[in-house]
N, CA and C atoms as a LAMMPS dump frame, in Angstrom:
ITEM: TIMESTEP
0
ITEM: NUMBER OF ATOMS
513
ITEM: BOX BOUNDS ff ff ff
-5.0000000000000000e+02 5.0000000000000000e+02
-5.0000000000000000e+02 5.0000000000000000e+02
-5.0000000000000000e+02 5.0000000000000000e+02
ITEM: ATOMS id mol type element x y z
1 1 1 N -186.284 -316.473 63.139
2 1 2 C -185.236 -317.237 63.499
3 1 3 C -184.094 -316.967 63.935
4 2 1 N -183.072 -317.75 65.127
5 2 2 C -182.439 -316.646 65.816
6 2 3 C -181.297 -316.769 63.97
7 3 1 N -180.081 -316.072 65.103
8 3 2 C -179.227 -316.167 63.701
9 3 3 C -178.276 -316.822 63.948
10 4 1 N -178.459 -317.826 65.315
11 4 2 C -177.308 -319.052 65.181
12 4 3 C -177.581 -319.974 64.154
13 5 1 N -179.081 -320.033 64.255
14 5 2 C -179.917 -321.125 63.434
15 5 3 C -179.816 -320.838 61.802
16 6 1 N -179.97 -319.221 61.626
17 6 2 C -179.783 -318.801 60.569
18 6 3 C -177.965 -318.931 59.771
19 7 1 N -177.165 -318.629 60.536
20 7 2 C -176.201 -318.986 59.973
21 7 3 C -175.708 -320.362 59.864
22 8 1 N -176.51 -321.463 60.93
23 8 2 C -175.696 -322.617 60.04
24 8 3 C -176.404 -323.076 58.764
25 9 1 N -177.866 -322.176 58.574
26 9 2 C -178.59 -322.551 57.73
27 9 3 C -177.787 -322.362 56.259
28 10 1 N -176.909 -320.94 56.672
29 10 2 C -176.225 -320.819 55.238
30 10 3 C -174.556 -320.378 55.003
31 11 1 N -174.391 -320.965 56.036
32 11 2 C -173.351 -321.274 56.052
33 11 3 C -172.184 -321.198 55.131
34 12 1 N -172.538 -322.071 54.022
35 12 2 C -172.076 -322.979 53.433
36 12 3 C -171.98 -322.305 51.479
37 13 1 N -173.251 -320.705 51.87
38 13 2 C -173.367 -319.869 50.903
39 13 3 C -172.37 -318.866 50.401
40 14 1 N -171.273 -318.888 51.448
41 14 2 C -170.684 -316.993 51.594
42 14 3 C -168.922 -317.213 50.975
43 15 1 N -168.695 -319.166 50.764
44 15 2 C -167.362 -319.093 50.198
45 15 3 C -166.394 -318.883 50.704
46 16 1 N -166.706 -319.084 52.687
47 16 2 C -165.599 -318.706 53.449
48 16 3 C -165.83 -317.469 53.484
49 17 1 N -167.063 -316.583 52.96
50 17 2 C -167.352 -315.286 53.613
51 17 3 C -168.098 -315.059 54.497
52 18 1 N -168.688 -314.182 55.534
53 18 2 C -169.417 -313.463 56.264
54 18 3 C -171.13 -314.098 55.69
55 19 1 N -171.764 -315.323 56.432
56 19 2 C -172.923 -315.303 56.068
57 19 3 C -174.007 -314.246 55.938
58 20 1 N -174.942 -314.24 54.919
59 20 2 C -176.284 -312.828 54.854
60 20 3 C -176.565 -313.355 56.063
61 21 1 N -177.36 -311.837 56.717
62 21 2 C -177.823 -312.174 58.497
63 21 3 C -179.126 -311.576 57.815
64 22 1 N -180.012 -311.859 58.585
65 22 2 C -181.387 -311.124 58.397
66 22 3 C -181.727 -310.122 59.736
67 23 1 N -182.439 -309.186 59.411
68 23 2 C -182.585 -308.148 60.532
69 23 3 C -184.202 -308.789 61.428
70 24 1 N -184.23 -308.01 62.503
71 24 2 C -183.372 -307.406 63.798
72 24 3 C -182.256 -308.266 64.058
73 25 1 N -180.679 -307.379 63.829
74 25 2 C -179.321 -308.607 64.586
75 25 3 C -179.796 -308.897 66.202
76 26 1 N -179.083 -309.644 66.427
77 26 2 C -179.477 -310.193 67.751
78 26 3 C -178.544 -310.239 68.336
79 27 1 N -177.382 -309.918 67.773
80 27 2 C -175.97 -310.143 68.696
81 27 3 C -174.849 -309.935 67.134
82 28 1 N -174.482 -309.161 67.005
83 28 2 C -174.259 -308.867 65.566
84 28 3 C -172.885 -308.052 65.938
85 29 1 N -171.731 -308.155 65.51
86 29 2 C -170.497 -307.022 65.758
87 29 3 C -170.671 -305.554 65.609
88 30 1 N -170.139 -304.608 65.572
89 30 2 C -170.462 -303.365 66.008
90 30 3 C -170.157 -302.84 64.234
91 31 1 N -169.755 -302.934 63.458
92 31 2 C -169.997 -303.135 62.251
93 31 3 C -171.485 -302.66 61.518
94 32 1 N -171.753 -304.214 61.926
95 32 2 C -172.941 -304.476 62.105
96 32 3 C -174.045 -303.158 62.014
97 33 1 N -173.862 -302.741 63.555
98 33 2 C -174.527 -302.14 63.839
99 33 3 C -174.418 -300.311 63.018
100 34 1 N -173.589 -300.379 62.321
101 34 2 C -173.272 -299.216 61.79
102 34 3 C -173.959 -299.104 60.205
103 35 1 N -174.142 -300.127 60.067
104 35 2 C -175.031 -300.961 58.307
105 35 3 C -176.139 -300.559 58.609
106 36 1 N -176.567 -301.236 60.141
107 36 2 C -178.008 -300.938 60.134
108 36 3 C -178.226 -299.589 60.355
109 37 1 N -177.394 -298.59 61.196
110 37 2 C -178.171 -297.538 60.88
111 37 3 C -178.063 -296.683 59.331
112 38 1 N -177.445 -296.908 58.745
113 38 2 C -177.081 -296.346 57.264
114 38 3 C -178.326 -296.731 56.597
115 39 1 N -178.999 -298.253 56.552
116 39 2 C -180.307 -298.622 56.513
117 39 3 C -181.447 -298.013 57.329
118 40 1 N -181.618 -297.722 57.927
119 40 2 C -182.942 -297.093 58.931
120 40 3 C -182.787 -295.259 58.145
121 41 1 N -181.767 -294.956 57.947
122 41 2 C -181.045 -293.844 57.562
123 41 3 C -182.291 -293.488 56.433
124 42 1 N -181.401 -294.747 55.317
125 42 2 C -181.759 -294.615 53.561
126 42 3 C -183.499 -295.188 53.594
127 43 1 N -183.963 -296.089 54.698
128 43 2 C -185.61 -295.884 54.458
129 43 3 C -186.289 -294.881 54.797
130 44 1 N -185.742 -294.329 55.637
131 44 2 C -186.587 -292.9 56.185
132 44 3 C -186.574 -291.955 55.249
133 45 1 N -185.133 -291.544 54.632
134 45 2 C -185.008 -290.306 53.363
135 45 3 C -185.638 -290.677 52.414
136 46 1 N -185.336 -292.094 52.131
137 46 2 C -186.433 -291.889 50.664
138 46 3 C -187.846 -292.67 50.957
139 47 1 N -189.035 -292.361 52.184
140 47 2 C -190.102 -292.95 52.709
141 47 3 C -191.009 -293.865 51.956
142 48 1 N -189.289 -295.182 52.321
143 48 2 C -189.544 -296.733 52.791
144 48 3 C -191.019 -296.886 53.655
145 49 1 N -191.891 -298.052 53.434
146 49 2 C -192.598 -298.634 54.103
147 49 3 C -191.913 -298.61 55.647
148 50 1 N -192.202 -298.544 56.845
149 50 2 C -191.494 -298.774 58.044
150 50 3 C -191.76 -300.529 58.18
151 51 1 N -192.284 -300.94 57.391
152 51 2 C -192.652 -302.409 57.475
153 51 3 C -190.918 -303.25 56.639
154 52 1 N -190.517 -302.413 56.158
155 52 2 C -189.707 -302.664 55.646
156 52 3 C -188.337 -303.692 55.815
157 53 1 N -188.448 -305.306 55.335
158 53 2 C -187.21 -306.198 55.315
159 53 3 C -186.213 -306.75 54.549
160 54 1 N -185.274 -306.785 55.015
161 54 2 C -184.09 -307.139 54.77
162 54 3 C -182.753 -308.179 54.929
163 55 1 N -182.178 -308.284 54.099
164 55 2 C -181.435 -309.428 54.504
165 55 3 C -179.93 -308.603 53.859
166 56 1 N -178.607 -308.666 54.58
167 56 2 C -177.266 -308.472 54.64
168 56 3 C -175.9 -308.836 54.759
169 57 1 N -175.132 -308.531 53.884
170 57 2 C -173.611 -309.028 53.784
171 57 3 C -172.722 -308.025 53.696
172 58 1 N -172.177 -308.271 53.798
173 58 2 C -170.895 -307.576 53.643
174 58 3 C -169.851 -307.961 53.426
175 59 1 N -169.162 -306.775 52.021
176 59 2 C -167.804 -307.473 51.26
177 59 3 C -166.722 -306.511 50.537
178 60 1 N -166.03 -306.445 50.735
179 60 2 C -164.91 -305.649 50.265
180 60 3 C -165.192 -305.313 48.922
181 61 1 N -166.027 -304.674 48.499
182 61 2 C -166.18 -304.674 46.6
183 61 3 C -165.015 -303.815 45.546
184 62 1 N -164.504 -302.625 46.29
185 62 2 C -163.744 -302.329 46.016
186 62 3 C -161.931 -301.998 45.805
187 63 1 N -161.691 -302.702 47.345
188 63 2 C -160.585 -303.839 47.326
189 63 3 C -159.631 -302.015 48.591
190 64 1 N -160.705 -301.488 49.032
191 64 2 C -159.617 -300.839 50.184
192 64 3 C -159.473 -300.535 51.586
193 65 1 N -160.051 -302.17 51.618
194 65 2 C -159.837 -303.031 53.145
195 65 3 C -161.064 -303.059 53.987
196 66 1 N -162.32 -301.62 53.606
197 66 2 C -163.27 -301.492 54.348
198 66 3 C -165.046 -302.7 53.089
199 67 1 N -165.622 -303.225 54.271
200 67 2 C -166.345 -304.145 53.76
201 67 3 C -167.727 -303.275 53.817
202 68 1 N -168.478 -303.326 52.252
203 68 2 C -169.478 -302.321 51.905
204 68 3 C -170.349 -303.283 51.939
205 69 1 N -171.285 -302.368 52.11
206 69 2 C -172.632 -303.298 52.498
207 69 3 C -173.887 -303.342 51.18
208 70 1 N -174.267 -305.264 51.309
209 70 2 C -174.888 -305.497 50.248
210 70 3 C -176.312 -305.892 51.089
211 71 1 N -177.122 -305.066 50.915
212 71 2 C -178.563 -304.834 51.618
213 71 3 C -180.02 -306.094 50.202
214 72 1 N -180.362 -306.922 50.606
215 72 2 C -181.003 -307.214 50.019
216 72 3 C -182.328 -306.986 50.222
217 73 1 N -183.475 -306.485 50.049
218 73 2 C -184.456 -305.774 50.556
219 73 3 C -185.586 -306.018 50.093
220 74 1 N -186.527 -307.399 50.607
221 74 2 C -187.049 -308.481 50.198
222 74 3 C -188.505 -308.147 50.283
223 75 1 N -188.472 -307.402 51.448
224 75 2 C -190.419 -307.15 51.69
225 75 3 C -190.673 -305.139 52.01
226 76 1 N -191.676 -304.85 52.146
227 76 2 C -192.948 -305.807 51.996
228 76 3 C -192.553 -305.81 49.662
229 77 1 N -193.593 -306.855 49.634
230 77 2 C -193.979 -306.862 48.307
231 77 3 C -194.923 -305.88 47.336
232 78 1 N -194.633 -305.792 46.316
233 78 2 C -195.003 -303.998 46.084
234 78 3 C -194.254 -303.248 45.696
235 79 1 N -193.652 -303.126 46.933
236 79 2 C -192.399 -301.641 47.091
237 79 3 C -191.083 -302.379 46.592
238 80 1 N -190.663 -302.837 47.637
239 80 2 C -189.369 -303.705 46.961
240 80 3 C -188.944 -304.673 45.961
241 81 1 N -190.56 -305.35 46.129
242 81 2 C -190.005 -306.847 45.128
243 81 3 C -191.079 -306.619 44.479
244 82 1 N -191.043 -307.523 42.862
245 82 2 C -192.069 -307.789 42.2
246 82 3 C -192.189 -308.888 41.466
247 83 1 N -192.773 -309.375 40.31
248 83 2 C -192.573 -310.345 39.606
249 83 3 C -190.943 -310.746 39.115
250 84 1 N -190.245 -309.569 38.981
251 84 2 C -188.836 -309.814 38.044
252 84 3 C -187.763 -309.906 39.163
253 85 1 N -188.011 -309.942 40.787
254 85 2 C -187.483 -309.766 41.992
255 85 3 C -187.479 -308.591 43.099
256 86 1 N -186.686 -308.309 43.533
257 86 2 C -186.717 -307.516 44.704
258 86 3 C -185.237 -306.248 44.594
259 87 1 N -184.814 -305.591 45.67
260 87 2 C -184.124 -304.351 45.553
261 87 3 C -183.141 -304.707 46.054
262 88 1 N -181.309 -304.624 45.547
263 88 2 C -180.508 -304.561 45.946
264 88 3 C -179.865 -303.743 46.864
265 89 1 N -179.482 -303.091 47.657
266 89 2 C -179.175 -301.679 48.168
267 89 3 C -177.612 -301.612 48.387
268 90 1 N -176.957 -300.897 47.325
269 90 2 C -175.164 -301.119 48.067
270 90 3 C -174.776 -299.993 48.437
271 91 1 N -174.321 -299.99 49.484
272 91 2 C -173.736 -299.138 50.332
273 91 3 C -172.263 -299.088 50.931
274 92 1 N -172.084 -298.206 50.42
275 92 2 C -169.725 -297.577 50.539
276 92 3 C -169.67 -298.086 51.817
277 93 1 N -168.584 -298.288 52.259
278 93 2 C -168.032 -298.263 53.912
279 93 3 C -167.425 -297.104 53.445
280 94 1 N -167.654 -296.238 54.824
281 94 2 C -167.311 -294.677 55.067
282 94 3 C -166.331 -294.905 56.572
283 95 1 N -165.416 -293.95 56.731
284 95 2 C -165.535 -293.996 58.293
285 95 3 C -166.375 -293.819 59.067
286 96 1 N -166.768 -294.653 59.972
287 96 2 C -167.612 -294.706 60.944
288 96 3 C -169.206 -295.011 60.47
289 97 1 N -169.578 -295.134 59.265
290 97 2 C -170.528 -295.022 58.591
291 97 3 C -170.367 -296.369 56.948
292 98 1 N -171.479 -295.586 56.562
293 98 2 C -172.443 -295.895 55.319
294 98 3 C -172.955 -295.11 54.405
295 99 1 N -172.19 -295.037 53.117
296 99 2 C -172.746 -294.272 52.187
297 99 3 C -174.012 -295.264 51.146
298 100 1 N -175.074 -295.16 50.869
299 100 2 C -175.741 -295.098 49.817
300 100 3 C -174.689 -295.297 48.012
301 101 1 N -174.801 -296.422 47.149
302 101 2 C -174.11 -296.383 46.196
303 101 3 C -174.953 -296.519 45.01
304 102 1 N -176.222 -297.716 45.188
305 102 2 C -176.832 -297.862 44.097
306 102 3 C -177.963 -298.581 44.526
307 103 1 N -179.211 -297.752 44.21
308 103 2 C -180.338 -299.004 44.841
309 103 3 C -180.676 -300.12 43.278
310 104 1 N -180.12 -301.63 43.59
311 104 2 C -180.59 -301.845 41.599
312 104 3 C -181.92 -302.807 41.746
313 105 1 N -182.263 -302.389 41.185
314 105 2 C -184.092 -303.357 41.272
315 105 3 C -184.537 -304.626 40.238
316 106 1 N -184.888 -305.406 39.925
317 106 2 C -185.059 -306.899 39.339
318 106 3 C -184.243 -307.852 39.643
319 107 1 N -183.37 -307.583 41.642
320 107 2 C -182.53 -308.82 41.355
321 107 3 C -183.217 -309.782 41.923
322 108 1 N -183.293 -310.648 41.545
323 108 2 C -183.463 -312.366 42.068
324 108 3 C -181.931 -313.304 42.661
325 109 1 N -181.758 -313.505 43.998
326 109 2 C -181.079 -314.368 44.843
327 109 3 C -180.868 -315.48 44.177
328 110 1 N -179.28 -315.948 43.985
329 110 2 C -178.66 -315.494 45.03
330 110 3 C -177.709 -314.682 44.421
331 111 1 N -177.062 -313.352 44.98
332 111 2 C -176.017 -312.428 44.303
333 111 3 C -174.724 -312.769 44.31
334 112 1 N -174.081 -312.501 42.922
335 112 2 C -172.357 -313.716 43.394
336 112 3 C -171.541 -312.032 42.97
337 113 1 N -170.697 -312.629 43.866
338 113 2 C -169.417 -310.847 43.754
339 113 3 C -168.614 -312.371 42.344
340 114 1 N -168.057 -310.912 41.439
341 114 2 C -167.225 -311.552 39.89
342 114 3 C -165.961 -311.328 41.145
343 115 1 N -164.76 -311.978 40.212
344 115 2 C -163.445 -312.153 40.037
345 115 3 C -163.122 -310.686 39.512
346 116 1 N -164.369 -310.476 38.148
347 116 2 C -163.813 -309.386 37.116
348 116 3 C -164.588 -308.171 37.605
349 117 1 N -163.589 -307.374 37.789
350 117 2 C -163.642 -305.777 38.126
351 117 3 C -164.053 -304.698 37.066
352 118 1 N -164.612 -303.394 37.204
353 118 2 C -164.924 -302.448 36.777
354 118 3 C -164.781 -301.524 37.24
355 119 1 N -164.02 -300.441 36.904
356 119 2 C -163.41 -299.251 37.466
357 119 3 C -162.836 -299.132 39.039
358 120 1 N -162.716 -300.975 39.499
359 120 2 C -161.69 -300.498 40.564
360 120 3 C -162.795 -301.001 41.306
361 121 1 N -163.99 -301.562 41.104
362 121 2 C -165.31 -302.849 42.1
363 121 3 C -165.195 -304.088 41.088
364 122 1 N -165.678 -304.878 41.891
365 122 2 C -165.972 -305.66 41.246
366 122 3 C -167.569 -306.246 41.711
367 123 1 N -167.301 -306.807 39.925
368 123 2 C -169.036 -307.158 38.912
369 123 3 C -169.935 -307.622 40.197
370 124 1 N -171.214 -307.201 40.088
371 124 2 C -172.452 -308.383 40.693
372 124 3 C -173.111 -309.25 39.401
373 125 1 N -173.114 -309.988 40.33
374 125 2 C -174.027 -311.022 39.487
375 125 3 C -175.434 -311.54 39.793
376 126 1 N -176.293 -311.1 39.029
377 126 2 C -177.979 -311.437 39.138
378 126 3 C -178.408 -312.552 38.373
379 127 1 N -179.568 -313.236 38.848
380 127 2 C -180.61 -313.799 38.136
381 127 3 C -181.199 -313.092 36.995
382 128 1 N -181.767 -312.853 35.655
383 128 2 C -182.388 -312.61 35.163
384 128 3 C -183.484 -313.688 34.558
385 129 1 N -184.59 -313.43 35.016
386 129 2 C -185.822 -314.219 33.591
387 129 3 C -187.097 -313.517 33.833
388 130 1 N -187.362 -313.223 32.631
389 130 2 C -188.348 -312.633 32.269
390 130 3 C -189.244 -313.018 30.85
391 131 1 N -189.74 -313.115 31.134
392 131 2 C -190.962 -313.524 29.714
393 131 3 C -190.484 -315.399 29.874
394 132 1 N -190.585 -315.684 28.552
395 132 2 C -190.583 -317.091 28.451
396 132 3 C -188.887 -317.543 28.442
397 133 1 N -188.129 -316.312 28.494
398 133 2 C -186.609 -316.884 28.386
399 133 3 C -186.374 -317.705 29.234
400 134 1 N -185.079 -318.425 29.342
401 134 2 C -184.371 -319.533 30.15
402 134 3 C -183.553 -318.561 31.188
403 135 1 N -183.7 -318.653 32.567
404 135 2 C -183.187 -317.808 33.456
405 135 3 C -181.521 -317.612 32.808
406 136 1 N -181.133 -316.17 33.172
407 136 2 C -179.554 -316.859 33.267
408 136 3 C -178.985 -315.713 34.457
409 137 1 N -177.663 -315.71 34.728
410 137 2 C -177.087 -314.704 35.586
411 137 3 C -176.31 -314.021 33.915
412 138 1 N -176.628 -312.616 34.74
413 138 2 C -175.648 -311.791 34.075
414 138 3 C -174.828 -310.565 35.039
415 139 1 N -173.705 -309.939 34.483
416 139 2 C -172.905 -309.288 35.435
417 139 3 C -173.612 -307.726 35.332
418 140 1 N -173.42 -307.071 36.003
419 140 2 C -173.64 -305.453 36.588
420 140 3 C -172.236 -305.163 37.102
421 141 1 N -171.734 -303.634 36.672
422 141 2 C -171.033 -303.138 35.999
423 141 3 C -171.008 -301.97 37.082
424 142 1 N -169.895 -301.349 38.119
425 142 2 C -169.813 -300.158 38.691
426 142 3 C -169.321 -299.679 37.634
427 143 1 N -169.826 -297.703 37.009
428 143 2 C -169.875 -297.294 36.43
429 143 3 C -168.662 -296.23 37.205
430 144 1 N -168.262 -296.106 38.324
431 144 2 C -167.746 -294.916 38.392
432 144 3 C -168.624 -294.504 39.481
433 145 1 N -169.544 -294.412 39.405
434 145 2 C -171.182 -293.548 40.486
435 145 3 C -172.374 -294.435 40.903
436 146 1 N -171.743 -296.146 40.322
437 146 2 C -172.972 -296.676 41.24
438 146 3 C -173.165 -298.378 39.839
439 147 1 N -174.124 -298.941 40.33
440 147 2 C -174.236 -299.927 39.877
441 147 3 C -174.886 -299.981 38.499
442 148 1 N -175.182 -300.529 38.017
443 148 2 C -176.144 -300.527 36.091
444 148 3 C -177.329 -301.059 36.963
445 149 1 N -178.453 -301.287 36.197
446 149 2 C -179.728 -301.722 36.976
447 149 3 C -179.278 -303.021 35.718
448 150 1 N -180.035 -304.636 35.848
449 150 2 C -180.066 -305.712 35.451
450 150 3 C -180.538 -305.121 34.053
451 151 1 N -180.104 -306.187 32.719
452 151 2 C -181.453 -305.851 31.887
453 151 3 C -182.907 -306.613 32.29
454 152 1 N -183.618 -306.055 31.093
455 152 2 C -185.09 -306.19 31.644
456 152 3 C -185.305 -307.851 31.013
457 153 1 N -184.57 -308.374 30.047
458 153 2 C -184.846 -309.62 29.448
459 153 3 C -183.421 -310.761 29.837
460 154 1 N -183.662 -311.682 29.456
461 154 2 C -182.665 -312.865 29.604
462 154 3 C -182.015 -312.755 28.018
463 155 1 N -180.723 -312.935 27.488
464 155 2 C -180.109 -312.687 26.491
465 155 3 C -179.642 -310.905 26.245
466 156 1 N -180.043 -310.112 26.906
467 156 2 C -179.21 -308.961 26.793
468 156 3 C -178.032 -307.999 27.798
469 157 1 N -177.509 -309.4 28.536
470 157 2 C -177.152 -308.694 29.148
471 157 3 C -175.205 -309.562 29.244
472 158 1 N -174.102 -308.825 29.916
473 158 2 C -172.768 -310.032 29.715
474 158 3 C -173.073 -311.101 30.986
475 159 1 N -172.534 -312.155 29.968
476 159 2 C -172.94 -313.662 30.86
477 159 3 C -171.973 -313.708 31.966
478 160 1 N -172.413 -313.908 33.051
479 160 2 C -171.326 -314.499 34.288
480 160 3 C -171.262 -315.981 34.329
481 161 1 N -170.222 -316.146 34.566
482 161 2 C -170.295 -317.612 34.84
483 161 3 C -169.954 -318.742 36.027
484 162 1 N -169.51 -319.38 36.91
485 162 2 C -169.36 -319.758 37.518
486 162 3 C -168.201 -320.091 38.273
487 163 1 N -166.948 -320.008 37.065
488 163 2 C -165.808 -320.425 37.232
489 163 3 C -165.317 -318.582 37.891
490 164 1 N -165.831 -317.795 37.786
491 164 2 C -165.955 -316.212 37.986
492 164 3 C -166.205 -315.91 39.571
493 165 1 N -167.136 -316.869 40.139
494 165 2 C -167.41 -316.616 41.367
495 165 3 C -165.905 -316.149 42.428
496 166 1 N -166.27 -315.215 43.14
497 166 2 C -165.552 -315.302 44.309
498 166 3 C -166.34 -315.265 45.812
499 167 1 N -167.707 -314.685 45.839
500 167 2 C -168.181 -314.985 46.804
501 167 3 C -169.727 -315.011 46.596
502 168 1 N -170.881 -315.229 47.067
503 168 2 C -172.119 -315.775 47.044
504 168 3 C -173.085 -315.066 48.186
505 169 1 N -174.045 -314.601 47.826
506 169 2 C -175.181 -314.329 49.061
507 169 3 C -176.535 -314.512 48.643
508 170 1 N -176.973 -314.501 49.953
509 170 2 C -178.612 -314.377 49.524
510 170 3 C -179.418 -315.608 49.105
511 171 1 N -178.617 -317.251 49.27
512 171 2 C -179.676 -318.1 49.31
513 171 3 C -178.437 -318.687 47.654
């Protein structure tokens, strides 16, 4: 699928923010190449399968004016994804590149950026649904070093409400 078609399909998802993009890029801005290089480096450093697939978005999570990378690792199933969702890699924008902040497992899209913050970073909201419980969105807090994983079951986290939404990515 071309980037233009994907952008048209996802155009309404970002609340005025840049739409999520699928790899590989065909005509992305220079900042995106630095993000792709950081993802390739992370995959190589962690021994991830070369067939790993991902979508990404950029958003300033910590108010420093630079957009962090949100990388939704959605394949292959069994490595990045399972019955409870896939993995989200958060990359901090740094001079000339990106550095890993968190790898969050059991994430289901869409992923929301909350207006609320902890330790200077926006909270993330992800859907949790395990077992017979009704799915719900819970907030993930930045703890000074990274984001915590979502709770294993619905009903165990801090709820997220739609009016807290600042941006939405990955469907």
